[in-house]
C-alpha positions as CSV (number, residue, x, y, z in Angstrom):
1,M,40.0,-33.5,144.4
2,V,43.3,-34.0,142.7
3,Q,45.6,-36.5,144.4
4,P,49.2,-35.3,144.8
5,K,51.8,-37.1,142.5
6,T,54.5,-37.6,145.3
7,K,53.6,-39.8,148.3
8,E,55.5,-41.5,150.8
9,T,56.4,-45.0,149.7
10,D,57.9,-48.1,151.1
11,G,60.7,-48.2,148.7
12,S,64.3,-48.6,150.0
13,V,66.5,-45.4,150.3
14,I,69.8,-47.4,150.0
15,E,68.4,-49.3,147.0
16,F,67.4,-46.0,145.1
17,I,70.8,-44.6,146.0
18,E,72.7,-47.5,144.6
19,S,70.7,-47.3,141.5
20,V,72.0,-43.9,140.7
21,E,74.3,-44.4,137.5
22,S,77.1,-42.0,138.3
23,P,79.6,-43.1,141.0
24,K,80.1,-39.5,142.1
25,K,76.2,-38.8,142.5
26,R,75.9,-42.1,144.4
27,E,78.7,-40.8,146.9
28,D,77.0,-37.2,147.1
29,A,73.6,-38.9,147.9
30,Y,75.1,-40.9,150.6
31,Q,76.8,-37.7,152.0
32,L,73.5,-35.8,151.8
33,L,71.6,-38.6,153.5
34,D,74.1,-38.3,156.6
35,I,73.9,-34.6,156.5
36,Y,70.1,-34.5,156.1
37,T,69.6,-37.3,158.9
38,E,71.9,-35.8,161.4
39,T,70.6,-32.5,160.9
40,T,66.7,-33.2,161.1
41,G,66.8,-36.2,163.4
42,Y,64.3,-38.0,160.8
43,E,64.8,-41.3,159.1
44,A,65.1,-41.1,155.4
45,K,62.0,-42.2,153.4
46,M,61.4,-42.3,149.7
47,W,58.8,-40.1,148.4
48,G,57.6,-41.3,145.1
49,P,60.1,-43.0,142.8
50,S,63.1,-40.6,143.3
51,I,62.9,-38.2,146.2
52,I,64.3,-39.0,149.6
53,G,62.5,-36.9,152.2
54,F,62.9,-36.4,155.9
55,G,59.9,-35.8,158.2
56,S,56.6,-34.9,156.8
57,Y,53.6,-32.2,157.3
58,H,50.2,-32.1,155.9
59,Y,49.3,-28.7,154.1
60,R,46.0,-27.5,153.2
61,Y,45.7,-24.3,150.7
62,E,42.9,-21.8,150.6
63,S,41.9,-23.5,147.2
64,G,41.2,-26.7,149.2
65,H,43.9,-28.7,147.8
66,E,45.6,-30.7,150.6
67,G,48.3,-33.6,151.1
68,D,51.3,-34.5,152.8
69,A,55.0,-33.7,151.9
70,P,58.5,-34.1,153.3
71,L,59.7,-31.4,155.4
72,V,62.8,-31.5,153.3
73,G,64.6,-33.8,151.1
74,F,66.8,-34.2,147.9
75,S,67.0,-36.2,144.8
76,P,70.2,-37.2,142.9
77,R,68.8,-36.5,139.5
78,K,70.7,-37.3,136.1
79,A,71.8,-33.6,135.3
80,K,71.9,-32.0,139.0
81,I,71.1,-32.8,142.7
82,S,67.7,-31.4,143.7
83,L,67.5,-30.2,147.4
84,Y,64.1,-29.4,148.8
85,F,63.2,-26.7,151.1
86,A,59.9,-25.0,152.3
87,T,58.8,-22.3,149.7
88,G,57.5,-18.7,151.2
89,D,60.1,-18.6,153.8
90,T,62.0,-15.2,153.8
91,E,64.8,-16.5,155.5
92,R,65.6,-19.0,152.6
93,E,67.1,-16.3,150.2
94,A,69.6,-14.9,152.9
95,L,70.9,-18.3,153.5
96,L,70.9,-19.4,149.9
97,S,73.0,-16.3,149.1
98,D,75.9,-18.1,151.3
99,L,75.3,-21.5,149.9
100,G,77.9,-21.7,147.2
101,K,77.4,-22.8,143.6
102,H,73.9,-23.4,142.9
103,T,70.5,-22.6,140.9
104,T,66.9,-22.2,142.0
105,G,63.6,-23.2,140.5
106,K,60.2,-22.6,141.8
107,A,60.7,-24.9,144.8
108,C,64.1,-26.8,144.1
109,V,67.5,-25.7,144.8
110,Y,70.0,-27.5,142.4
111,I,73.5,-28.2,142.8
112,S,76.1,-30.2,140.5
113,K,77.9,-31.6,143.7
114,V,78.2,-31.4,147.3
115,T,82.1,-29.9,147.3
116,D,80.4,-26.8,145.4
117,I,78.3,-25.9,148.5
118,D,79.0,-24.9,152.3
119,V,77.5,-27.8,154.2
120,G,76.9,-25.6,157.2
121,V,74.9,-23.2,155.4
122,L,73.1,-26.4,153.9
123,Q,72.5,-27.5,157.5
124,A,71.1,-24.0,158.5
125,L,68.6,-24.3,155.3
126,I,67.3,-27.6,156.5
127,T,66.9,-26.6,160.0
128,Q,65.0,-23.5,159.0
129,S,63.0,-25.2,156.5
130,V,61.8,-27.8,159.1
131,S,61.3,-24.7,161.6
132,F,59.4,-22.8,159.0
133,L,57.2,-25.8,157.9
134,Q,56.4,-26.8,161.7
135,E,55.2,-23.3,162.7
136,K,53.0,-22.8,159.6
137,Y,51.7,-26.4,159.7
138,P,51.6,-27.3,163.3
139,N,50.0,-30.5,165.0
140,Q,51.9,-32.9,163.0
């Protein structure tokens, strides 16, 4: 069985944010830390070396692959800030259309800076993602 690469660690979220080279990205990371913490009610935890996650759920695919993942999270990467939300949620696309300046990948939403987006829409995306995953994977 393949082990998931990204697991919750005992790493310090503050130390990780402080290690971000760009002062502006550090500032955005602290702002996102506050937004995600207030919106989810979960304590921030490090997942792998570079993802700040909130809450967790256990997933199991039809293939038998299973593991744990954060309900939502973000990572202040060098090029862009990655925002992590649930995939497969049909309401996600409607919310993203109102988010502001961003791009999307398979599972990530990428922003350059927090001032490019509507924080209220970000909070709605966080709340929707958490609800979607808790319904899809109950008994957490």
